[in-house]
mmCIF file of the N, C-alpha and C atoms, coordinates in Angstrom:
data_MODEL
# 
_entry.id   MODEL 
# 
loop_
_atom_site.group_PDB 
_atom_site.id 
_atom_site.type_symbol 
_atom_site.label_atom_id 
_atom_site.label_alt_id 
_atom_site.label_comp_id 
_atom_site.label_asym_id 
_atom_site.label_entity_id 
_atom_site.label_seq_id 
_atom_site.pdbx_PDB_ins_code 
_atom_site.Cartn_x 
_atom_site.Cartn_y 
_atom_site.Cartn_z 
_atom_site.occupancy 
_atom_site.B_iso_or_equiv 
_atom_site.pdbx_formal_charge 
_atom_site.auth_seq_id 
_atom_site.auth_comp_id 
_atom_site.auth_asym_id 
_atom_site.auth_atom_id 
_atom_site.pdbx_PDB_model_num 
ATOM 1   N N  . MET A 1 1  ? 1.006   -0.758  0.137   1.00 0.00 ? 1  MET A N  1 
ATOM 2   C CA . MET A 1 1  ? -0.249  -0.381  -0.313  1.00 0.00 ? 1  MET A CA 1 
ATOM 3   C C  . MET A 1 1  ? 0.746   1.108   -0.153  1.00 0.00 ? 1  MET A C  1 
ATOM 4   N N  . PHE A 1 2  ? 0.040   1.941   -0.570  1.00 0.00 ? 2  PHE A N  1 
ATOM 5   C CA . PHE A 1 2  ? 1.601   3.245   -0.957  1.00 0.00 ? 2  PHE A CA 1 
ATOM 6   C C  . PHE A 1 2  ? 0.107   4.262   -0.692  1.00 0.00 ? 2  PHE A C  1 
ATOM 7   N N  . LEU A 1 3  ? 0.754   5.660   0.608   1.00 0.00 ? 3  LEU A N  1 
ATOM 8   C CA . LEU A 1 3  ? 0.216   6.639   0.756   1.00 0.00 ? 3  LEU A CA 1 
ATOM 9   C C  . LEU A 1 3  ? 0.856   8.079   0.842   1.00 0.00 ? 3  LEU A C  1 
ATOM 10  N N  . LYS A 1 4  ? -0.013  8.729   -0.349  1.00 0.00 ? 4  LYS A N  1 
ATOM 11  C CA . LYS A 1 4  ? 1.336   9.708   -1.314  1.00 0.00 ? 4  LYS A CA 1 
ATOM 12  C C  . LYS A 1 4  ? 1.018   11.276  -0.185  1.00 0.00 ? 4  LYS A C  1 
ATOM 13  N N  . THR A 1 5  ? 2.127   11.448  0.218   1.00 0.00 ? 5  THR A N  1 
ATOM 14  C CA . THR A 1 5  ? 2.609   12.505  0.960   1.00 0.00 ? 5  THR A CA 1 
ATOM 15  C C  . THR A 1 5  ? 2.753   14.021  0.307   1.00 0.00 ? 5  THR A C  1 
ATOM 16  N N  . HIS A 1 6  ? 3.097   14.858  0.442   1.00 0.00 ? 6  HIS A N  1 
ATOM 17  C CA . HIS A 1 6  ? 3.398   16.105  -0.024  1.00 0.00 ? 6  HIS A CA 1 
ATOM 18  C C  . HIS A 1 6  ? 4.776   16.349  0.279   1.00 0.00 ? 6  HIS A C  1 
ATOM 19  N N  . LYS A 1 7  ? 6.048   16.525  -0.851  1.00 0.00 ? 7  LYS A N  1 
ATOM 20  C CA . LYS A 1 7  ? 6.683   17.182  -1.044  1.00 0.00 ? 7  LYS A CA 1 
ATOM 21  C C  . LYS A 1 7  ? 8.190   16.085  -0.434  1.00 0.00 ? 7  LYS A C  1 
ATOM 22  N N  . THR A 1 8  ? 7.446   14.960  -0.856  1.00 0.00 ? 8  THR A N  1 
ATOM 23  C CA . THR A 1 8  ? 8.604   13.428  -0.758  1.00 0.00 ? 8  THR A CA 1 
ATOM 24  C C  . THR A 1 8  ? 8.484   12.504  -2.258  1.00 0.00 ? 8  THR A C  1 
ATOM 25  N N  . ALA A 1 9  ? 8.686   13.103  -3.476  1.00 0.00 ? 9  ALA A N  1 
ATOM 26  C CA . ALA A 1 9  ? 8.696   12.561  -4.766  1.00 0.00 ? 9  ALA A CA 1 
ATOM 27  C C  . ALA A 1 9  ? 7.777   11.701  -4.506  1.00 0.00 ? 9  ALA A C  1 
ATOM 28  N N  . SER A 1 10 ? 6.688   12.166  -3.878  1.00 0.00 ? 10 SER A N  1 
ATOM 29  C CA . SER A 1 10 ? 5.500   10.593  -3.948  1.00 0.00 ? 10 SER A CA 1 
ATOM 30  C C  . SER A 1 10 ? 4.412   10.728  -5.194  1.00 0.00 ? 10 SER A C  1 
ATOM 31  N N  . SER A 1 11 ? 4.945   11.656  -6.068  1.00 0.00 ? 11 SER A N  1 
ATOM 32  C CA . SER A 1 11 ? 3.659   11.441  -7.377  1.00 0.00 ? 11 SER A CA 1 
ATOM 33  C C  . SER A 1 11 ? 5.493   10.856  -8.106  1.00 0.00 ? 11 SER A C  1 
ATOM 34  N N  . THR A 1 12 ? 6.383   11.225  -8.284  1.00 0.00 ? 12 THR A N  1 
ATOM 35  C CA . THR A 1 12 ? 6.959   10.294  -8.922  1.00 0.00 ? 12 THR A CA 1 
ATOM 36  C C  . THR A 1 12 ? 6.700   8.860   -8.406  1.00 0.00 ? 12 THR A C  1 
ATOM 37  N N  . ILE A 1 13 ? 7.205   8.009   -7.310  1.00 0.00 ? 13 ILE A N  1 
ATOM 38  C CA . ILE A 1 13 ? 6.625   6.925   -7.058  1.00 0.00 ? 13 ILE A CA 1 
ATOM 39  C C  . ILE A 1 13 ? 5.622   6.828   -7.387  1.00 0.00 ? 13 ILE A C  1 
ATOM 40  N N  . LEU A 1 14 ? 4.240   7.151   -7.129  1.00 0.00 ? 14 LEU A N  1 
ATOM 41  C CA . LEU A 1 14 ? 3.006   6.652   -7.812  1.00 0.00 ? 14 LEU A CA 1 
ATOM 42  C C  . LEU A 1 14 ? 2.908   6.325   -8.830  1.00 0.00 ? 14 LEU A C  1 
ATOM 43  N N  . ASN A 1 15 ? 4.061   7.356   -9.819  1.00 0.00 ? 15 ASN A N  1 
ATOM 44  C CA . ASN A 1 15 ? 3.823   7.111   -11.283 1.00 0.00 ? 15 ASN A CA 1 
ATOM 45  C C  . ASN A 1 15 ? 4.757   6.093   -11.797 1.00 0.00 ? 15 ASN A C  1 
ATOM 46  N N  . ILE A 1 16 ? 5.444   5.740   -10.999 1.00 0.00 ? 16 ILE A N  1 
ATOM 47  C CA . ILE A 1 16 ? 6.370   4.661   -11.282 1.00 0.00 ? 16 ILE A CA 1 
ATOM 48  C C  . ILE A 1 16 ? 5.324   3.747   -11.178 1.00 0.00 ? 16 ILE A C  1 
ATOM 49  N N  . LEU A 1 17 ? 4.456   3.226   -9.445  1.00 0.00 ? 17 LEU A N  1 
ATOM 50  C CA . LEU A 1 17 ? 3.910   1.708   -9.377  1.00 0.00 ? 17 LEU A CA 1 
ATOM 51  C C  . LEU A 1 17 ? 2.505   1.998   -10.274 1.00 0.00 ? 17 LEU A C  1 
ATOM 52  N N  . TYR A 1 18 ? 1.752   3.152   -11.072 1.00 0.00 ? 18 TYR A N  1 
ATOM 53  C CA . TYR A 1 18 ? 0.939   2.707   -12.054 1.00 0.00 ? 18 TYR A CA 1 
ATOM 54  C C  . TYR A 1 18 ? 1.559   1.798   -13.001 1.00 0.00 ? 18 TYR A C  1 
ATOM 55  N N  . ARG A 1 19 ? 2.663   2.666   -13.747 1.00 0.00 ? 19 ARG A N  1 
ATOM 56  C CA . ARG A 1 19 ? 2.945   2.006   -15.004 1.00 0.00 ? 19 ARG A CA 1 
ATOM 57  C C  . ARG A 1 19 ? 4.019   0.562   -14.712 1.00 0.00 ? 19 ARG A C  1 
ATOM 58  N N  . PHE A 1 20 ? 4.407   0.234   -13.553 1.00 0.00 ? 20 PHE A N  1 
ATOM 59  C CA . PHE A 1 20 ? 4.681   -1.260  -13.035 1.00 0.00 ? 20 PHE A CA 1 
ATOM 60  C C  . PHE A 1 20 ? 3.375   -1.631  -13.132 1.00 0.00 ? 20 PHE A C  1 
ATOM 61  N N  . SER A 1 21 ? 2.214   -1.743  -12.576 1.00 0.00 ? 21 SER A N  1 
ATOM 62  C CA . SER A 1 21 ? 1.237   -2.372  -12.322 1.00 0.00 ? 21 SER A CA 1 
ATOM 63  C C  . SER A 1 21 ? 0.416   -2.801  -13.846 1.00 0.00 ? 21 SER A C  1 
ATOM 64  N N  . GLU A 1 22 ? 0.664   -1.510  -14.391 1.00 0.00 ? 22 GLU A N  1 
ATOM 65  C CA . GLU A 1 22 ? 0.210   -1.792  -16.014 1.00 0.00 ? 22 GLU A CA 1 
ATOM 66  C C  . GLU A 1 22 ? 0.987   -2.983  -16.685 1.00 0.00 ? 22 GLU A C  1 
ATOM 67  N N  . SER A 1 23 ? 2.149   -2.370  -16.763 1.00 0.00 ? 23 SER A N  1 
ATOM 68  C CA . SER A 1 23 ? 3.123   -3.157  -17.465 1.00 0.00 ? 23 SER A CA 1 
ATOM 69  C C  . SER A 1 23 ? 3.182   -5.201  -17.111 1.00 0.00 ? 23 SER A C  1 
ATOM 70  N N  . HIS A 1 24 ? 2.748   -4.802  -15.396 1.00 0.00 ? 24 HIS A N  1 
ATOM 71  C CA . HIS A 1 24 ? 2.581   -6.926  -15.491 1.00 0.00 ? 24 HIS A CA 1 
ATOM 72  C C  . HIS A 1 24 ? 0.952   -6.889  -14.991 1.00 0.00 ? 24 HIS A C  1 
ATOM 73  N N  . ASN A 1 25 ? 0.405   -6.577  -15.631 1.00 0.00 ? 25 ASN A N  1 
ATOM 74  C CA . ASN A 1 25 ? -0.657  -6.979  -15.470 1.00 0.00 ? 25 ASN A CA 1 
ATOM 75  C C  . ASN A 1 25 ? -1.497  -7.255  -13.985 1.00 0.00 ? 25 ASN A C  1 
ATOM 76  N N  . LEU A 1 26 ? -1.153  -6.175  -13.540 1.00 0.00 ? 26 LEU A N  1 
ATOM 77  C CA . LEU A 1 26 ? -1.439  -6.105  -11.948 1.00 0.00 ? 26 LEU A CA 1 
ATOM 78  C C  . LEU A 1 26 ? -3.123  -5.617  -11.683 1.00 0.00 ? 26 LEU A C  1 
ATOM 79  N N  . SER A 1 27 ? -3.684  -5.794  -10.221 1.00 0.00 ? 27 SER A N  1 
ATOM 80  C CA . SER A 1 27 ? -5.013  -4.996  -10.495 1.00 0.00 ? 27 SER A CA 1 
ATOM 81  C C  . SER A 1 27 ? -4.625  -3.923  -9.300  1.00 0.00 ? 27 SER A C  1 
ATOM 82  N N  . THR A 1 28 ? -4.850  -2.724  -9.473  1.00 0.00 ? 28 THR A N  1 
ATOM 83  C CA . THR A 1 28 ? -4.557  -1.560  -9.017  1.00 0.00 ? 28 THR A CA 1 
ATOM 84  C C  . THR A 1 28 ? -6.170  -0.787  -8.490  1.00 0.00 ? 28 THR A C  1 
ATOM 85  N N  . ALA A 1 29 ? -5.864  -0.654  -6.772  1.00 0.00 ? 29 ALA A N  1 
ATOM 86  C CA . ALA A 1 29 ? -6.934  0.171   -5.955  1.00 0.00 ? 29 ALA A CA 1 
ATOM 87  C C  . ALA A 1 29 ? -7.446  1.621   -6.426  1.00 0.00 ? 29 ALA A C  1 
ATOM 88  N N  . LEU A 1 30 ? -7.661  2.028   -7.119  1.00 0.00 ? 30 LEU A N  1 
ATOM 89  C CA . LEU A 1 30 ? -7.317  3.411   -6.966  1.00 0.00 ? 30 LEU A CA 1 
ATOM 90  C C  . LEU A 1 30 ? -9.332  4.240   -5.923  1.00 0.00 ? 30 LEU A C  1 
ATOM 91  N N  . PRO A 1 31 ? -8.987  4.885   -5.816  1.00 0.00 ? 31 PRO A N  1 
ATOM 92  C CA . PRO A 1 31 ? -9.576  6.172   -5.444  1.00 0.00 ? 31 PRO A CA 1 
ATOM 93  C C  . PRO A 1 31 ? -11.168 6.626   -5.841  1.00 0.00 ? 31 PRO A C  1 
ATOM 94  N N  . GLU A 1 32 ? -12.101 6.192   -5.749  1.00 0.00 ? 32 GLU A N  1 
ATOM 95  C CA . GLU A 1 32 ? -13.716 6.808   -6.321  1.00 0.00 ? 32 GLU A CA 1 
ATOM 96  C C  . GLU A 1 32 ? -14.035 8.016   -6.758  1.00 0.00 ? 32 GLU A C  1 
ATOM 97  N N  . GLY A 1 33 ? -14.489 8.417   -7.776  1.00 0.00 ? 33 GLY A N  1 
ATOM 98  C CA . GLY A 1 33 ? -14.946 9.735   -7.979  1.00 0.00 ? 33 GLY A CA 1 
ATOM 99  C C  . GLY A 1 33 ? -13.882 10.539  -7.769  1.00 0.00 ? 33 GLY A C  1 
ATOM 100 N N  . SER A 1 34 ? -14.459 11.751  -6.627  1.00 0.00 ? 34 SER A N  1 
ATOM 101 C CA . SER A 1 34 ? -13.199 12.965  -6.678  1.00 0.00 ? 34 SER A CA 1 
ATOM 102 C C  . SER A 1 34 ? -12.933 12.564  -5.272  1.00 0.00 ? 34 SER A C  1 
ATOM 103 N N  . ARG A 1 35 ? -13.034 11.248  -4.827  1.00 0.00 ? 35 ARG A N  1 
ATOM 104 C CA . ARG A 1 35 ? -12.404 11.107  -3.214  1.00 0.00 ? 35 ARG A CA 1 
ATOM 105 C C  . ARG A 1 35 ? -10.708 10.840  -3.369  1.00 0.00 ? 35 ARG A C  1 
ATOM 106 N N  . VAL A 1 36 ? -10.206 11.443  -2.355  1.00 0.00 ? 36 VAL A N  1 
ATOM 107 C CA . VAL A 1 36 ? -8.600  11.329  -2.413  1.00 0.00 ? 36 VAL A CA 1 
ATOM 108 C C  . VAL A 1 36 ? -8.094  10.697  -1.604  1.00 0.00 ? 36 VAL A C  1 
ATOM 109 N N  . HIS A 1 37 ? -8.748  9.330   -1.625  1.00 0.00 ? 37 HIS A N  1 
ATOM 110 C CA . HIS A 1 37 ? -8.306  8.568   -0.853  1.00 0.00 ? 37 HIS A CA 1 
ATOM 111 C C  . HIS A 1 37 ? -9.064  7.235   -0.333  1.00 0.00 ? 37 HIS A C  1 
ATOM 112 N N  . LEU A 1 38 ? -8.325  5.717   -0.012  1.00 0.00 ? 38 LEU A N  1 
ATOM 113 C CA . LEU A 1 38 ? -9.129  4.768   -0.173  1.00 0.00 ? 38 LEU A CA 1 
ATOM 114 C C  . LEU A 1 38 ? -9.750  4.352   1.647   1.00 0.00 ? 38 LEU A C  1 
ATOM 115 N N  . GLY A 1 39 ? -10.073 5.362   2.735   1.00 0.00 ? 39 GLY A N  1 
ATOM 116 C CA . GLY A 1 39 ? -10.656 5.181   3.433   1.00 0.00 ? 39 GLY A CA 1 
ATOM 117 C C  . GLY A 1 39 ? -10.099 5.330   5.528   1.00 0.00 ? 39 GLY A C  1 
ATOM 118 N N  . TYR A 1 40 ? -8.722  5.675   4.173   1.00 0.00 ? 40 TYR A N  1 
ATOM 119 C CA . TYR A 1 40 ? -7.286  5.955   5.466   1.00 0.00 ? 40 TYR A CA 1 
ATOM 120 C C  . TYR A 1 40 ? -7.994  6.967   6.193   1.00 0.00 ? 40 TYR A C  1 
ATOM 121 N N  . PRO A 1 41 ? -7.815  7.167   7.494   1.00 0.00 ? 41 PRO A N  1 
ATOM 122 C CA . PRO A 1 41 ? -7.173  6.136   8.687   1.00 0.00 ? 41 PRO A CA 1 
ATOM 123 C C  . PRO A 1 41 ? -7.999  4.961   8.657   1.00 0.00 ? 41 PRO A C  1 
ATOM 124 N N  . TRP A 1 42 ? -9.777  4.987   8.185   1.00 0.00 ? 42 TRP A N  1 
ATOM 125 C CA . TRP A 1 42 ? -10.258 4.033   9.129   1.00 0.00 ? 42 TRP A CA 1 
ATOM 126 C C  . TRP A 1 42 ? -10.809 2.555   7.957   1.00 0.00 ? 42 TRP A C  1 
ATOM 127 N N  . PHE A 1 43 ? -11.426 1.699   8.393   1.00 0.00 ? 43 PHE A N  1 
ATOM 128 C CA . PHE A 1 43 ? -11.485 0.574   7.399   1.00 0.00 ? 43 PHE A CA 1 
ATOM 129 C C  . PHE A 1 43 ? -11.256 0.875   5.941   1.00 0.00 ? 43 PHE A C  1 
ATOM 130 N N  . PHE A 1 44 ? -10.608 0.001   5.525   1.00 0.00 ? 44 PHE A N  1 
ATOM 131 C CA . PHE A 1 44 ? -10.658 -0.323  3.905   1.00 0.00 ? 44 PHE A CA 1 
ATOM 132 C C  . PHE A 1 44 ? -12.085 -1.090  3.545   1.00 0.00 ? 44 PHE A C  1 
ATOM 133 N N  . VAL A 1 45 ? -12.919 -0.273  2.660   1.00 0.00 ? 45 VAL A N  1 
ATOM 134 C CA . VAL A 1 45 ? -14.124 -0.978  1.842   1.00 0.00 ? 45 VAL A CA 1 
ATOM 135 C C  . VAL A 1 45 ? -14.207 -0.872  0.468   1.00 0.00 ? 45 VAL A C  1 
ATOM 136 N N  . THR A 1 46 ? -14.626 -1.799  0.162   1.00 0.00 ? 46 THR A N  1 
ATOM 137 C CA . THR A 1 46 ? -14.752 -1.946  -1.826  1.00 0.00 ? 46 THR A CA 1 
ATOM 138 C C  . THR A 1 46 ? -15.552 -0.758  -2.139  1.00 0.00 ? 46 THR A C  1 
ATOM 139 N N  . ARG A 1 47 ? -16.129 0.250   -1.682  1.00 0.00 ? 47 ARG A N  1 
ATOM 140 C CA . ARG A 1 47 ? -17.135 1.355   -2.156  1.00 0.00 ? 47 ARG A CA 1 
ATOM 141 C C  . ARG A 1 47 ? -15.791 2.499   -2.335  1.00 0.00 ? 47 ARG A C  1 
ATOM 142 N N  . TYR A 1 48 ? -15.305 2.278   -1.412  1.00 0.00 ? 48 TYR A N  1 
ATOM 143 C CA . TYR A 1 48 ? -14.432 3.476   -1.931  1.00 0.00 ? 48 TYR A CA 1 
ATOM 144 C C  . TYR A 1 48 ? -13.367 3.828   -3.436  1.00 0.00 ? 48 TYR A C  1 
ATOM 145 N N  . VAL A 1 49 ? -13.329 2.228   -3.533  1.00 0.00 ? 49 VAL A N  1 
ATOM 146 C CA . VAL A 1 49 ? -12.496 1.727   -5.077  1.00 0.00 ? 49 VAL A CA 1 
ATOM 147 C C  . VAL A 1 49 ? -13.518 2.190   -6.243  1.00 0.00 ? 49 VAL A C  1 
ATOM 148 N N  . GLU A 1 50 ? -12.888 3.188   -7.053  1.00 0.00 ? 50 GLU A N  1 
ATOM 149 C CA . GLU A 1 50 ? -13.045 3.443   -8.670  1.00 0.00 ? 50 GLU A CA 1 
ATOM 150 C C  . GLU A 1 50 ? -13.629 1.639   -9.255  1.00 0.00 ? 50 GLU A C  1 
ATOM 151 N N  . GLY A 1 51 ? -14.851 1.871   -9.827  1.00 0.00 ? 51 GLY A N  1 
ATOM 152 C CA . GLY A 1 51 ? -15.585 1.133   -10.585 1.00 0.00 ? 51 GLY A CA 1 
ATOM 153 C C  . GLY A 1 51 ? -16.228 -0.458  -9.527  1.00 0.00 ? 51 GLY A C  1 
ATOM 154 N N  . LEU A 1 52 ? -15.819 -0.321  -8.015  1.00 0.00 ? 52 LEU A N  1 
ATOM 155 C CA . LEU A 1 52 ? -16.418 -1.394  -7.248  1.00 0.00 ? 52 LEU A CA 1 
ATOM 156 C C  . LEU A 1 52 ? -17.785 -1.193  -6.720  1.00 0.00 ? 52 LEU A C  1 
ATOM 157 N N  . LYS A 1 53 ? -18.512 -1.694  -6.188  1.00 0.00 ? 53 LYS A N  1 
ATOM 158 C CA . LYS A 1 53 ? -19.986 -1.670  -4.881  1.00 0.00 ? 53 LYS A CA 1 
ATOM 159 C C  . LYS A 1 53 ? -19.817 -2.738  -4.094  1.00 0.00 ? 53 LYS A C  1 
ATOM 160 N N  . GLN A 1 54 ? -20.048 -2.262  -3.048  1.00 0.00 ? 54 GLN A N  1 
ATOM 161 C CA . GLN A 1 54 ? -19.801 -3.164  -1.745  1.00 0.00 ? 54 GLN A CA 1 
ATOM 162 C C  . GLN A 1 54 ? -20.675 -4.583  -1.753  1.00 0.00 ? 54 GLN A C  1 
ATOM 163 N N  . ASP A 1 55 ? -19.935 -5.427  -1.906  1.00 0.00 ? 55 ASP A N  1 
ATOM 164 C CA . ASP A 1 55 ? -20.631 -6.833  -1.837  1.00 0.00 ? 55 ASP A CA 1 
ATOM 165 C C  . ASP A 1 55 ? -19.856 -7.635  -0.919  1.00 0.00 ? 55 ASP A C  1 
ATOM 166 N N  . ALA A 1 56 ? -20.877 -7.972  0.479   1.00 0.00 ? 56 ALA A N  1 
ATOM 167 C CA . ALA A 1 56 ? -19.918 -8.791  1.066   1.00 0.00 ? 56 ALA A CA 1 
ATOM 168 C C  . ALA A 1 56 ? -20.321 -10.196 0.678   1.00 0.00 ? 56 ALA A C  1 
ATOM 169 N N  . HIS A 1 57 ? -20.791 -10.668 -0.402  1.00 0.00 ? 57 HIS A N  1 
ATOM 170 C CA . HIS A 1 57 ? -20.229 -11.804 -0.567  1.00 0.00 ? 57 HIS A CA 1 
ATOM 171 C C  . HIS A 1 57 ? -19.508 -12.003 -1.879  1.00 0.00 ? 57 HIS A C  1 
ATOM 172 N N  . LEU A 1 58 ? -18.964 -11.357 -2.018  1.00 0.00 ? 58 LEU A N  1 
ATOM 173 C CA . LEU A 1 58 ? -17.709 -11.168 -3.023  1.00 0.00 ? 58 LEU A CA 1 
ATOM 174 C C  . LEU A 1 58 ? -16.099 -11.250 -2.372  1.00 0.00 ? 58 LEU A C  1 
ATOM 175 N N  . GLN A 1 59 ? -15.371 -11.378 -2.861  1.00 0.00 ? 59 GLN A N  1 
ATOM 176 C CA . GLN A 1 59 ? -13.742 -11.195 -2.330  1.00 0.00 ? 59 GLN A CA 1 
ATOM 177 C C  . GLN A 1 59 ? -12.996 -10.416 -3.660  1.00 0.00 ? 59 GLN A C  1 
ATOM 178 N N  . HIS A 1 60 ? -12.742 -9.022  -3.508  1.00 0.00 ? 60 HIS A N  1 
ATOM 179 C CA . HIS A 1 60 ? -11.874 -8.934  -4.114  1.00 0.00 ? 60 HIS A CA 1 
ATOM 180 C C  . HIS A 1 60 ? -10.188 -9.008  -4.130  1.00 0.00 ? 60 HIS A C  1 
ATOM 181 N N  . HIS A 1 61 ? -9.458  -9.014  -5.095  1.00 0.00 ? 61 HIS A N  1 
ATOM 182 C CA . HIS A 1 61 ? -8.097  -9.110  -4.844  1.00 0.00 ? 61 HIS A CA 1 
ATOM 183 C C  . HIS A 1 61 ? -7.270  -7.723  -5.632  1.00 0.00 ? 61 HIS A C  1 
ATOM 184 N N  . PHE A 1 62 ? -6.564  -6.976  -4.732  1.00 0.00 ? 62 PHE A N  1 
ATOM 185 C CA . PHE A 1 62 ? -5.795  -5.794  -5.384  1.00 0.00 ? 62 PHE A CA 1 
ATOM 186 C C  . PHE A 1 62 ? -4.124  -6.281  -4.779  1.00 0.00 ? 62 PHE A C  1 
ATOM 187 N N  . ASN A 1 63 ? -3.614  -5.924  -6.234  1.00 0.00 ? 63 ASN A N  1 
ATOM 188 C CA . ASN A 1 63 ? -2.154  -5.904  -6.118  1.00 0.00 ? 63 ASN A CA 1 
ATOM 189 C C  . ASN A 1 63 ? -1.646  -4.754  -5.435  1.00 0.00 ? 63 ASN A C  1 
ATOM 190 N N  . ILE A 1 64 ? -2.261  -3.535  -5.690  1.00 0.00 ? 64 ILE A N  1 
ATOM 191 C CA . ILE A 1 64 ? -1.767  -2.785  -5.470  1.00 0.00 ? 64 ILE A CA 1 
ATOM 192 C C  . ILE A 1 64 ? -2.564  -1.633  -5.007  1.00 0.00 ? 64 ILE A C  1 
ATOM 193 N N  . MET A 1 65 ? -2.243  -0.680  -4.249  1.00 0.00 ? 65 MET A N  1 
ATOM 194 C CA . MET A 1 65 ? -3.280  -0.036  -3.647  1.00 0.00 ? 65 MET A CA 1 
ATOM 195 C C  . MET A 1 65 ? -2.769  1.374   -3.354  1.00 0.00 ? 65 MET A C  1 
ATOM 196 N N  . CYS A 1 66 ? -2.789  2.403   -4.685  1.00 0.00 ? 66 CYS A N  1 
ATOM 197 C CA . CYS A 1 66 ? -2.377  3.857   -4.433  1.00 0.00 ? 66 CYS A CA 1 
ATOM 198 C C  . CYS A 1 66 ? -3.424  4.591   -4.285  1.00 0.00 ? 66 CYS A C  1 
ATOM 199 N N  . ASN A 1 67 ? -2.396  5.814   -3.505  1.00 0.00 ? 67 ASN A N  1 
ATOM 200 C CA . ASN A 1 67 ? -3.580  7.476   -3.548  1.00 0.00 ? 67 ASN A CA 1 
ATOM 201 C C  . ASN A 1 67 ? -4.417  6.972   -1.812  1.00 0.00 ? 67 ASN A C  1 
# 
């Protein structure tokens, strides 16, 4: 998991992670809509992820969680 912070070259690291996940066909959890986080510091739930809905019966697997 990568949490972006200001003034620490985090945009560069974030872009490296995006490119790595794309070139290795990995699933990446990105914030939904105008959200800027994935629920941090609270518990992670799938409704925070772009394109996924909350479903207690489905198991989702993410290789990388960014932003």
